[in-house]
ZALO-588943 format. One record per residue (C-alpha): residue in three letters; x, y, z. Coordinates in steps of 0.001 Angstrom, whole numbers. Layout:
# residues N
("ALA" (X Y Z))
...
***
This chain:
# residues 436
("MET" (127504 122766 99643))
("ASN" (124635 123939 101462))
("ASN" (120521 125213 99935))
("LYS" (121754 129219 100101))
("ASP" (125116 128157 98546))
("PHE" (123407 126157 95455))
("PHE" (120502 127652 94441))
("ASN" (119458 130884 93674))
("PHE" (116000 132023 92880))
("LYS" (116172 132691 89852))
("ASN" (117436 129777 88517))
("LEU" (115241 127766 91008))
("LEU" (112521 129241 89832))
("LYS" (113640 128732 85766))
("LEU" (114387 124701 86711))
("ALA" (109838 124933 88368))
("LEU" (109207 126141 85349))
("ILE" (110526 123916 82932))
("VAL" (109487 121059 85775))
("ILE" (105739 121970 84894))
("LEU" (106220 123016 81662))
("VAL" (107464 119189 81201))
("VAL" (104591 117907 83050))
("CYS" (102604 120351 80777))
("VAL" (103558 119082 77663))
("CYS" (103678 115415 78771))
("ILE" (99579 115601 79901))
("ALA" (98817 117419 76424))
("PHE" (100829 114956 74865))
("TYR" (98881 111954 76658))
("PHE" (95710 112887 75481))
("LEU" (96683 114088 72166))
("ILE" (97070 110004 71529))
("ASP" (93828 109495 73351))
("ARG" (91927 111655 71036))
("TYR" (93622 111512 67888))
("THR" (93341 108168 66384))
("GLY" (95296 108960 63296))
("PHE" (98058 109798 65546))
("ALA" (97616 107242 68241))
("GLU" (97841 104679 65305))
("GLY" (101454 106117 64472))
("TRP" (101966 106456 67910))
("LYS" (100925 102560 69338))
("LYS" (103044 101087 65983))
("LEU" (106187 103042 67375))
("PHE" (106153 101369 70604))
("SER" (105722 98641 69250))
("VAL" (108998 98596 66806))
("LEU" (110850 99750 70309))
("GLU" (108899 97113 72299))
("PRO" (111865 95291 72850))
("VAL" (114153 98594 73787))
("LEU" (111479 99600 75919))
("PHE" (111756 95609 77690))
("GLY" (115133 96338 77528))
("PHE" (116293 99923 79180))
("LEU" (113306 98525 81983))
("ALA" (115155 95093 82182))
("ALA" (118495 97326 82928))
("PHE" (116490 99391 85768))
("LEU" (116161 96631 87220))
("VAL" (119590 94951 87020))
("ASN" (121674 97711 87513))
("PRO" (121293 97531 91758))
("ILE" (122135 94133 91717))
("MET" (124934 94524 89261))
("VAL" (126366 97662 91364))
("ALA" (125703 95075 94566))
("TYR" (128255 92630 92540))
("GLU" (130627 94802 91016))
("LYS" (131432 96411 94347))
("LYS" (132480 93044 95918))
("ILE" (134591 91388 92764))
("LEU" (136229 94941 92921))
("LYS" (136824 94710 96270))
("PHE" (138136 91353 95959))
("ARG" (140683 91681 92738))
("LEU" (142074 95157 93806))
("LYS" (143831 93792 96832))
("LYS" (147791 94295 96579))
("VAL" (147063 95941 92607))
("THR" (149159 99438 92365))
("ASP" (149386 99695 88535))
("GLU" (147210 101779 87345))
("ALA" (147315 100007 83713))
("LYS" (146591 96768 85410))
("ILE" (143403 98487 88171))
("GLU" (141765 99990 84794))
("LYS" (141820 96547 83260))
("ILE" (140668 94845 86716))
("LYS" (137492 97172 86417))
("LYS" (136547 96593 82613))
("SER" (136785 93035 83102))
("SER" (135054 93402 86807))
("HIS" (131726 95309 84919))
("LEU" (131692 92319 82689))
("LEU" (131002 89839 85389))
("ALA" (128990 92143 87158))
("ILE" (127022 92570 84965))
("ALA" (126728 88769 83594))
("ALA" (126346 87816 87304))
("GLY" (123476 90468 87668))
("LEU" (121255 89417 85040))
("THR" (121832 85838 85740))
("THR" (120309 86440 89650))
("TYR" (117610 88476 87968))
("LEU" (116688 85795 85064))
("LEU" (117482 83022 88125))
("ILE" (114840 85244 90292))
("VAL" (112026 85152 87340))
("ALA" (112428 81580 86812))
("GLY" (111955 80649 90248))
("LEU" (109017 82034 90822))
("VAL" (107566 81117 87531))
("VAL" (108464 77091 87968))
("LEU" (106982 77436 91639))
("VAL" (103317 79260 90868))
("VAL" (102680 79126 87306))
("PRO" (101920 74718 87748))
("GLN" (100364 75663 91099))
("LEU" (98453 78639 89344))
("ILE" (96990 76592 86428))
("ILE" (96243 73612 89453))
("ASN" (94662 76118 91348))
("ILE" (92494 77751 89290))
("ALA" (91275 74527 87310))
("GLY" (90334 73487 90211))
("LEU" (87767 76339 91361))
("LEU" (86763 75969 87532))
("LYS" (86246 72337 88617))
("THR" (84648 73016 91738))
("ALA" (82834 76225 91908))
("PRO" (79084 75548 90139))
("GLY" (79113 72524 93065))
("GLN" (79950 74491 95525))
("VAL" (77336 77210 93836))
("GLU" (74502 74878 93593))
("GLN" (75425 73779 97457))
("TYR" (75169 76510 99511))
("LEU" (71520 77398 97355))
("GLU" (70306 74203 98521))
("GLU" (71821 75446 102039))
("PHE" (69750 78776 101489))
("ARG" (66651 76474 100066))
("SER" (66347 74447 103622))
("PHE" (67507 77626 105526))
("MET" (64388 78978 104318))
("HIS" (62391 76112 104268))
("ASN" (61561 75919 101209))
("SER" (59798 79582 101406))
("ALA" (57679 81526 98698))
("PHE" (61451 83426 98746))
("SER" (63542 80655 98958))
("GLU" (61504 79741 95556))
("GLN" (62143 83294 93662))
("ILE" (65815 83136 94202))
("ALA" (65867 79212 92858))
("THR" (63199 80466 89888))
("LEU" (66231 83435 89194))
("VAL" (69048 81393 89319))
("LYS" (67366 78672 86395))
("THR" (65866 81958 84455))
("VAL" (70163 82997 84784))
("THR" (71258 79093 84181))
("SER" (68698 79748 80801))
("MET" (70095 82994 79698))
("VAL" (73628 81236 79350))
("ASP" (73181 79321 77944))
("GLN" (71091 80602 75656))
("PHE" (74190 82561 74829))
("LEU" (75958 80247 74470))
("SER" (74230 78676 72160))
("ASN" (72957 81519 69554))
("THR" (76131 83907 69739))
("VAL" (79052 82568 71457))
("MET" (79213 78611 69029))
("PRO" (78452 80847 65971))
("GLN" (81162 82993 66564))
("LEU" (83788 80912 67779))
("GLY" (85768 80926 64697))
("THR" (86169 84348 65153))
("TYR" (86840 83991 69169))
("LEU" (89517 81001 67622))
("SER" (90851 83663 65705))
("VAL" (91271 86157 68493))
("PHE" (92489 83431 70748))
("THR" (95047 82539 67975))
("SER" (96303 86814 67468))
("GLY" (96709 86549 70583))
("VAL" (98765 83325 71013))
("VAL" (100740 85323 68540))
("SER" (101457 88683 70491))
("VAL" (102450 86344 73360))
("LEU" (104792 84565 71966))
("ARG" (105765 87982 70309))
("SER" (106743 89871 73302))
("PHE" (108537 86878 74680))
("LEU" (110502 87196 71546))
("ASN" (111065 90975 72799))
("MET" (111736 90436 76199))
("PHE" (114755 88097 74839))
("ILE" (115973 90811 72433))
("GLY" (115180 93382 75035))
("LEU" (118069 91445 77739))
("MET" (120416 91641 74684))
("VAL" (119459 95292 74760))
("ALA" (120029 95423 78690))
("VAL" (123808 94026 78512))
("TYR" (124282 96662 76296))
("ILE" (122889 99067 77939))
("LEU" (124572 98274 80992))
("ALA" (128082 97939 79355))
("ASP" (127814 101725 78274))
("LYS" (126331 103094 81380))
("ASP" (128837 104836 81653))
("LYS" (129845 106243 78903))
("PHE" (125632 107306 77932))
("LYS" (125997 108963 81264))
("GLY" (129073 111299 80142))
("GLN" (126926 111873 76613))
("PHE" (123718 112844 78616))
("LYS" (125987 115360 80722))
("LYS" (127401 116762 78175))
("ILE" (124429 117441 76423))
("ILE" (122607 119431 79443))
("TYR" (126341 121667 80282))
("ALA" (126081 122053 76006))
("ILE" (122378 123312 76699))
("PHE" (123260 124933 79879))
("LYS" (125276 127544 81817))
("PRO" (127829 125546 84182))
("ASP" (126202 126118 87528))
("THR" (122339 125624 86076))
("GLY" (124068 121864 84611))
("ASN" (124422 121143 87797))
("ARG" (121339 121536 89364))
("VAL" (119730 120167 86842))
("ILE" (122836 116875 86939))
("LYS" (121451 117181 90900))
("THR" (118221 117032 90324))
("LEU" (117847 114274 87396))
("ARG" (120107 112280 89874))
("LYS" (118007 112529 92602))
("THR" (114847 111580 90186))
("ASN" (116621 109034 89522))
("ASP" (117120 107520 93409))
("ILE" (113468 108252 94312))
("PHE" (112068 106288 91260))
("SER" (114866 103480 92038))
("GLY" (114722 102943 95101))
("PHE" (110716 103304 94919))
("ILE" (110079 100540 92101))
("VAL" (113032 97919 93417))
("GLY" (111797 98419 97207))
("LYS" (108428 98135 96656))
("LEU" (109112 95116 94177))
("ILE" (111111 93164 96607))
("ASP" (108289 94363 99770))
("SER" (105868 93038 97697))
("LEU" (108209 89526 97058))
("ILE" (108128 89294 100850))
("ILE" (104451 89570 101364))
("GLY" (103794 87328 99132))
("LEU" (105886 84967 100353))
("ILE" (104842 85564 104123))
("ALA" (101423 85548 102645))
("PHE" (101655 81778 101139))
("VAL" (103505 80771 104360))
("VAL" (100611 81810 106298))
("LEU" (97923 80351 104431))
("TRP" (99206 77083 103942))
("LEU" (99845 76773 107925))
("MET" (96182 77654 108277))
("LYS" (95186 76022 105644))
("MET" (94049 78232 102923))
("PRO" (92418 76965 99760))
("TYR" (94986 77888 96874))
("PRO" (97583 79451 98945))
("VAL" (99716 79892 95719))
("LEU" (96703 81495 93958))
("LEU" (95737 84301 96701))
("ALA" (99517 84572 97438))
("SER" (100257 85682 93815))
("ILE" (97442 87878 93839))
("ILE" (98379 89228 97475))
("GLY" (102091 90384 96043))
("ILE" (101281 91161 92599))
("THR" (98829 93796 94215))
("ASN" (100281 94724 97277))
("ILE" (102748 96663 94234))
("ILE" (99977 99767 94430))
("PRO" (100563 101349 97658))
("VAL" (98386 101714 100723))
("PHE" (94860 100387 98390))
("GLY" (96878 97238 96909))
("PRO" (96640 94872 99712))
("PHE" (92654 95833 100455))
("ILE" (92162 95449 95932))
("GLY" (93934 91887 96215))
("ALA" (91774 91337 99416))
("ILE" (88730 91575 97688))
("PRO" (88760 88571 94793))
("CYS" (90288 86280 97344))
("MET" (87679 86700 100273))
("ILE" (85318 85412 97096))
("LEU" (88065 82135 96603))
("VAL" (88135 81245 100404))
("PHE" (84665 82237 100687))
("LEU" (83608 79573 97912))
("ASN" (85497 76940 99236))
("GLU" (84440 77849 103062))
("PRO" (82364 80284 104335))
("ILE" (84135 80560 107973))
("GLN" (87867 80708 106278))
("ALA" (86652 84082 104322))
("LEU" (86542 85448 107851))
("TYR" (90362 84482 108765))
("PHE" (91695 85789 105885))
("LEU" (90211 89256 105914))
("ILE" (91368 89295 109762))
("PHE" (94896 88056 108257))
("ILE" (94953 90722 105422))
("ILE" (94336 93757 108184))
("ILE" (97836 91976 110273))
("LEU" (99893 91576 107256))
("GLN" (99038 95074 105630))
("GLN" (99649 96535 109145))
("VAL" (102667 94332 109388))
("ASP" (103555 95871 106000))
("GLY" (102758 99415 106112))
("ASN" (104719 99946 109645))
("ILE" (107860 97391 109685))
("ILE" (108564 95652 106505))
("GLY" (107984 98788 103842))
("PRO" (109269 101315 105736))
("ASN" (112679 99684 106399))
("ILE" (112798 98554 102742))
("LEU" (111770 101945 100921))
("GLU" (113078 104046 103636))
("ASN" (111363 107097 102867))
("THR" (112227 107408 99356))
("THR" (109957 109844 98279))
("GLY" (109269 112012 101001))
("LEU" (105978 111972 100995))
("SER" (103580 111629 104339))
("SER" (101099 108632 104673))
("PHE" (98167 111504 103287))
("TRP" (100017 112858 100505))
("ILE" (100545 109204 98987))
("ILE" (96851 108995 99383))
("VAL" (96226 111864 97544))
("VAL" (98369 111887 94394))
("ILE" (97269 107570 94400))
("LEU" (93895 108924 94072))
("ILE" (94452 111361 91563))
("GLY" (96730 109455 89419))
("GLY" (94713 106086 89682))
("GLY" (91095 108702 88798))
("TYR" (93410 110055 85363))
("PHE" (95608 107478 83952))
("GLY" (94093 104042 85936))
("VAL" (96613 101154 87264))
("PRO" (99722 102626 85794))
("GLY" (99030 106035 87564))
("MET" (98587 104333 90892))
("LEU" (101944 103369 90921))
("LEU" (104056 105920 89392))
("ALA" (101803 108629 91044))
("VAL" (104036 108410 94710))
("PRO" (107639 108889 92603))
("VAL" (106289 111354 90020))
("PHE" (105032 113572 92852))
("GLY" (107764 113078 94682))
("VAL" (110100 114440 92550))
("ILE" (107492 117904 92383))
("PHE" (107440 117814 96337))
("TYR" (111411 117528 96416))
("LEU" (111459 120733 94302))
("LEU" (109101 122603 96116))
("ARG" (110408 121719 99503))
("LYS" (114874 122543 97622))
("LEU" (112598 126235 96265))
("VAL" (110909 126818 100085))
("ASP" (114352 126275 101625))
("TRP" (115768 128496 99944))
("VAL" (113618 131484 99954))
("LEU" (113544 130567 104029))
("ALA" (117013 130871 104288))
("LYS" (117397 134168 102181))
("LYS" (114695 135714 104862))
("GLY" (117462 134865 107406))
("LEU" (114255 132006 109035))
("PRO" (114461 127693 109699))
("GLU" (113986 125831 107880))
("LYS" (112606 122964 109083))
("SER" (109292 122415 109286))
("GLU" (109022 121466 113170))
("ASN" (110372 124738 113799))
("TYR" (106772 126017 112210))
("VAL" (104249 124007 114282))
("LYS" (103532 126133 117748))
("ALA" (104629 129206 116041))
("GLU" (102439 132229 116513))
("ARG" (103930 134530 114796))
("ILE" (107315 135905 113418))
("ASP" (109054 139725 114748))
("SER" (108942 141324 111619))
("GLU" (112344 143771 112978))
("THR" (114743 139839 114655))
("LYS" (113056 137809 112351))
("GLU" (112902 135365 115486))
("ILE" (109307 132730 115276))
("ILE" (107716 133739 118493))
("TYR" (105825 130154 120137))
("LYS" (102475 130248 122445))
("GLU" (103958 129514 125181))
("GLU" (106506 132658 124968))
("LYS" (102629 134513 123897))
("GLU" (101290 133201 127054))
("GLU" (104655 133979 129651))
("THR" (105079 138171 128028))
("LYS" (101155 137606 128866))
("GLU" (101892 136616 131956))
("LYS" (104994 139051 132656))
("LYS" (103054 141638 131637))
("LYS" (100008 141228 134549))
("ARG" (102519 141035 137305))
("PHE" (103522 144306 136149))
("ARG" (100433 145696 135885))
("PHE" (99442 144171 139503))
("PHE" (102720 145662 141083))
("ARG" (102039 149521 139868))
("ARG" (98694 149347 140936))
("ARG" (100678 148160 144482))
("GLU" (102381 151188 144343))
***
């Protein structure tokens, strides 16, 4: 079914107004939470209570593509030479449960593998950094003094460092130590909060099992509600839009996680071969910050360069060159092949929406801005295509690149080349008329 048959202006306008209204309500809701303390406290309490469910939805969202892949393979294997309808139905139900178990097991193995491989190395690297960093800073200061030949400027720098050190010492003695009990209380509450989060994540995995098991049932109930609220044609459009929204979000988020994992592994291997300091720590920072589109690699490169510079200044330059090459490889080869332009946004618009999302909502805004604006762009594109089709004009943007104007009678696009050719014909016609 083409756009002309599927969409009409009235219904598309209704759908666009609904989307705009939902966005406005979400923004107003955000500022309501942010500005009013009482409402914010109640909302935080609700989120705290529902944290296991939110973890469950997130886990189900991430496990679902793995589960679907397993289910296709299992069904293909088990349904060979089976013709009985009742038996086929039983096989489908049992295969669905097997796929859920296989998907969750794969998900947990990936997470556990990353934790086992990365966390111990992170602890070792951070401990080594804390141990060696003060000595390295003192060494650089000594080298700086020697380079300046003990000039007055170097003495001022040394005095400044001693002053700062004295201030830090006084701060620790007069402020930190008296408040040690308070800090211990905060640390204890932090540990309790972390343990509670782990418990909620465990409960969330059980919630994810129920969500994945009843996924089709939830789909049916949701579609029933949609068709109860809207007319059949409008309901079809709403469901198609929601399906496209799910494709954009799942394709972008899951693809970006896979892309970041690959980038982190490549970074670890290359940094280890280059004999860079703290390769696991640096690769972890690069992989995590790479989740943020466009700006992520450079955000992660700043602290990494500082760490490398403290160990060996010349290596910081090599590290910067490596990051630039890695970002180019990811942006032009790895990323496009994994994401396959799921959002439909060009590089320019991706940069713009990331700046807007980050400016208003911080890091979460930078992460979700691209898929959110991808959905908005999809709706606008459908609306524009329908209007052009209604007017009998081409829908592809390529047709308008060299367009000079549109003939009001024939509705044909007049291109620059055609215009120049028409001018040339007129010149020739005038020339022959003069000769006559």
